[in-house]
C-alpha positions in Angstrom: 127.4 12.5 60.5 123.9 12.8 58.6 122.4 15.7 56.9 118.8 15.9 56.0 117.1 18.9 54.2 113.4 19.2 54.6 112.4 21.6 51.5 109.0 22.2 52.6 110.0 24.1 55.6 113.5 25.1 54.4 115.2 23.4 57.4 118.3 21.4 57.6 118.9 18.7 60.4 122.7 17.9 61.1 122.8 14.6 63.2 126.3 13.8 64.7 125.4 10.7 66.6 122.4 8.4 66.7 121.5 8.9 70.4 118.4 10.1 72.1 117.8 13.9 72.4 117.9 14.8 76.0 117.5 18.6 75.7 117.3 21.1 73.0 118.8 24.6 73.5 117.7 27.5 71.3 120.9 29.5 70.1 118.5 32.1 68.3 115.3 31.9 66.5 116.7 29.6 63.7 119.4 27.5 65.3 119.0 24.6 67.9 121.4 22.3 69.2 120.5 18.7 70.4 122.3 17.3 73.5 122.3 13.9 74.8 122.0 13.2 78.5 125.6 14.1 79.2 125.5 17.3 77.6 127.2 16.3 74.4 126.2 17.7 71.0 124.4 15.2 68.8 122.6 17.4 66.3 121.7 20.8 65.3 118.8 22.1 63.6 118.8 25.3 61.1 115.5 26.8 60.2 115.4 28.9 56.9 118.6 27.3 56.1 119.1 28.7 52.4 119.4 32.1 54.0 120.7 31.4 57.5 123.4 28.9 56.5 124.4 30.8 53.4 124.1 28.0 51.2 122.2 27.1 47.9 120.0 24.0 47.1 122.6 22.6 44.8 124.9 22.3 47.6 122.6 19.9 49.5 
C-alpha cells in the first residue's frame, strides 16, 4: 500500500494495488473509490483530508 499526501490540495491518495483504474465511484463529495476492471478496490482518494480523515499532518 502507498500513501501520498498532496499538501496544496489537502488530499490523500491511498493506493492498494498498482493496476489501472477502470472506474471511480463517489462515496460522498470528499471520498472516491478507484476500482479495477473486475470491480476490486485498488485505491481511495480523500479530499479535505485533515478534517475528513481526522488526522494531523504529523501523522502523515
